[in-house]
Structure formats: structure tokens, C-alpha cells
Steps between C-alpha positions, in 0.01 A plus 500: 500500500593798283614796705359852477838607360469254209145612426607865519781437249259320267251788515776756436630308198148459361436872539822579312397273214151647489628857481748400228230332289259789540770757436419671829833571656478657839580868469542776756569263788660591830698256718436496873692300760307438822639347819253350751559428867256313722586447864313409816708707741354354818461855649881545490658835409705522178843332493814710475550435130274384215738546207481132403122496533465794261782383271688823563830315476404340167683579179194430286261743327360785704167457675217738406255416776501333842184337636531422871230288664535446876289303742488515880651846521479615862140612548471547875269785597774745604700420186199555274426834666860606452491393134203733443735790575828379351596228255529147638854367547489276192377775266759743633779245471408411142472864399837581654651206311344564159469880474876556447473265201235709327185325627204668661213341685215510251235386746428253779212339684490350846240283671622418851801271445470495120711762323542547125742759358587600144827676416566633149786669317440871435485460123185285512295722733346722226364189327326349804136593547179412684662359812242329717506273804262242643491248784305205635491385862451128552597459866226448757229443238609805301510746790872482579791584275764266638428285194386603156644691208596849389526609138643785294413560140623755243551568133863504386563610142130432446511139627306392809687327783351368823708392801353284778678436830319234704526325835278193493391271789765275653517124575494191281128434531392845381587462131137539392461809717804653333348437158162637605656817639705567189204438270298742710772766459495456124124546499457771764782746448390788279663802340338821379429551132368284220826393339601230751274494807601143593842354573486254214420776250861622512759424234734348758433389858767403752392297803750454780540481875486248781247277330552232766458197272668188639646171378236229542531125567880472529635457851741735675800270460450450126451874442815593689712234331374609160591859581845402627560312173367797299246275329231765517315363197393197706284732712334703226209261436392516865526875532145611577512799266631292210224247560235773515618653171411176318147499643379853568396691184579841653862392562583335168589830337764579764861413422794446731868428462635161604555457874874435477580647841462374855155533657484831684313397817542426790844595638641559846563870550846628415594179320453300181385194697148371451267499801651317798219588742265238638259568211767421235306660218547331165690726256285658230512749213261741670645813337427525128488730198260424213371695204216496252519657155174604340434303184741223595378168643139605459416169331675173579369196318678170445833648598472785247517858617280770352620860481440840345765602247443866588597460865666834588759368747761228471622359832830321558597365839870565556546359850290350779671411824512525878766662716626287785735769633215698659391356834301763690181301444386137488443560126769558240435773243429409139587715199398489137646706218302554181571657164190654344473615143192713457353713227565868552137602476576827680812690398422860602487612866183667625709797610825634360682720751831689505678779691570825316841666512753483783368436849628636831343629820606853407203541265157365418492211251264397224362156412345415165267208446254369244230237536356235274154587369353203689661593832238554777654808662381638833540817704655276766788388275845606616861498388763385748871573513694186593860415566637234268471173693164582662310206648135569419271779381476624859871587516467838333724787611228747409195516273277743315135478400481507121194728492589739781853565373428522128654804329435439132335267253585518133460233238567155637708609800400636839749676727495516879744662736669392820621766741871540577436441869372149416814395311774325705792737560750215512424399142547152359343269244121498486193384307156647442199267528137568416250336738146438374230527764248309288741215421672514841843444345796672338425543131797706384868516594760742367859425415733558795641853522740695717402770750790736560605583855382837624737795460326675787540226758263282692204651679199371686235336293156386590424133453210448260188357656446132445236400250254266666331201344735451207599139551387299198 
């Protein structure tokens, strides 16, 4: 059986040859390194340290984006009510970990125990547009969200990405139900607009989560011995998802790295020992990360793969593994690192923004900005002042409404002012960010700049009112 990795290499080499023959070298491309985490947390709070999970101790290339898909996040009634007021413990923990490294939370979506978060380096934010979310409940005949899927989609440098975090039905005998539920998600989830209303319309789709597929036929003893001997390949043919991919048309386009790591379910808590309870669950690769590239694997006949030579994104799987050192749950987390090479179809931010002159709280300050001609501006747009290392768009120190505080408009630039009493007296390093009400996201970020400490001294300042309803 040829692995997905071998087929991927063959497709990549064929694409290279095709572009060489046609004289169409890929120009204006941008590299993007994405690190995925999927983890059924079993309602546990975050561990003390996740450096290994996020590859923070790695000496390799820097990551541009983190995609975190969690299942079974604590969703008790009191916890959910609390999370409506403040961030849940996992989101807060991840933001505290990643914000000092230059990442901000782009967006997130939660459906009961399912949580999907996207963290991005500052430099990419102005080139991310049309962020949308969607979800499908499949528990209790579609009325309950303990099972199902959540999705986030966006344009990045003009390319469409869709991320799906799923928690499918459990137990060996429910393989067909898992397939039915996922197929329903592909068909039912919709996004606004005509460009890509369906999940499979996107240039690149990532599907991950606790997919709950099991290892069929083999007995418990054989499976455990095979795992102990690290002969994982002997189990691949009986993995329910692998078997389904050879039969189900809607799955054939999805690719996955080789399962060269120990099955990630089911473990005794606080250990790396497989289930010793009376049930003695058979180990399985329940936690997976797959992807589908538009134009690739659309036609498979007699072992030959059809593709579009103009596919805008090239995908390379760098690593795919589990992490046995984390034991707060009966599942082990799985990570996948990908290198993307995509055409830079968008190279100009919607908004260019910069501070004017020297800033301090001793005097009013001026901000200049210009917008792209296609930018859908609104009277509800605002510019926020942020400390370097902020966690999300809600972490502004202060803000101004772009229309209310406008002082001049000449040529391509518009100027707005910010009062001295709104500028932090202690000074420090800051950024300006433009938030679009219509797009519900940050669309422009300035270079970092210094605010000088006040010569007058600190004095009381009013805290700006919170802006309601701005979560993407």
C-alpha cells in the first residue's frame, strides 16, 4: 500500500515538472509554517507547561500560526456561565503563553466542550480577511453539542483556508455513524458570500480532532504487543479511518501523515499506561490531523492522481506525532507541523496606520491612516492603542472612533487625534491597530513605537468603556 506521504511527494514532483515545462515558475509566494494541536482534555485544566506541545523549545524555523483544537473542555453549567464573562482557562493559558512571543488570538469558536483557537504572528494580521465561523451539533439527534464540529475559515494572502475541529461518536461499532456525521458537516456547514460557501470550496481544508476511529478485527493482546514492538504499520490496514478512505468518495481527497506514533487512546490518568480498568479499551489512533488541498486528488483512476497545475498552495507535512509526556487526560495530544507555500495574491494591507511625531501623555497625539479603495469602512470602526505583547484585539489600553475623532483628511491620508489623558503616563512600547466593524477583525497594524514617560507625573485616568459585541 502506498502511503499518503509517497503520493504527496509524487504529486509535488509532478507539479514541479509541469511548471518547468510550461515555463510558469511560481512567483510572489509567501511561506507559512503552521503548528496544529488536537487534544481531548477530558475536562481537565491546562497543565503547568506546554512548551514541548507547542515546540517552544525547538531550534527549528519559527512558527507563523498555531491552530489549537480541543475536545471535552470543561462545559459544566457554572463553568460555561463564567466563560461568558471571562476567557476560559485554556484560552487564557494559551494567550499568556503565546502573546510574549508575538502571537495574538485571531479568533476562536466554542460549542460546549469543543474549542478551536487560532493564534497568528503580528506581521500576518493585515493580510487575513473575511474571518467566519460555523458549527454543527450531532449529539442527541443534532440538538446537543457534546459531539459535532466547529469550523473557522479566512483568507490569508488571498488564499482560502478552512479549519475543522471535530468530536465524533465513540465506540468501535459506531464507525458508520462517525462517517455519516462528518459527511453531514461537509454538506451542512455554510459560510456567507459567494466565493466559498461550502467547506470543500476552500483552497485548503484541515480536518482534525477526536475522530474516535478504532482498530478493527485485531485483538487486544495483538494490538498491545504490536505497539510495544513499535510495529505500528501492522495496524494501519485495520484502522477504521484508513479503511474508510479507500471506500468513501468524500474521504479519498483527504491526506494524512503516516501513523508512526503510539495510538493516543485510552490511557490511565496521570500515566503512559494503556487502560487497566475492567473495560480494558483497545488502544486506537482516535486523535488525528488530515488535510485536503483543492485541485489535488480530485480524480483517482487506476492508481493515477489527477491535479490542477495552478493550485495556489503547496503543502508539506514536516512532523506528525503524539506526546506521551502529557497525562492529564485519557487521550494523548497529537501535533502536526506544516510548511505552506502560497501565492501572495494580496500584498497590500486594507489599512496602513502610523503614529505621528513623539508621543507622551503630556500632549495630544495624532494618528495617520489610509485605506485601500476596496475597504468597507464604517462609522463604527476604531483604532486601539495596544502594549506590545497584547493577547487579542480586546486587550486595548484605549481606543478612538475613527469618525468621531477625525481632525483632517487630505489626499490619501486621514488624521485622527487621541487626547493626552488617554495616553499611558508610564510610557513603554506600543502598537496601533485598526479594527473593522464590518469585517470584525484587525485589518491594520502599525510598527511598534515608544511612548515617552510623562514629565508631569502620573494622574488619575478614566478607563475607557468596553466595546460590546466585538468578538469575531
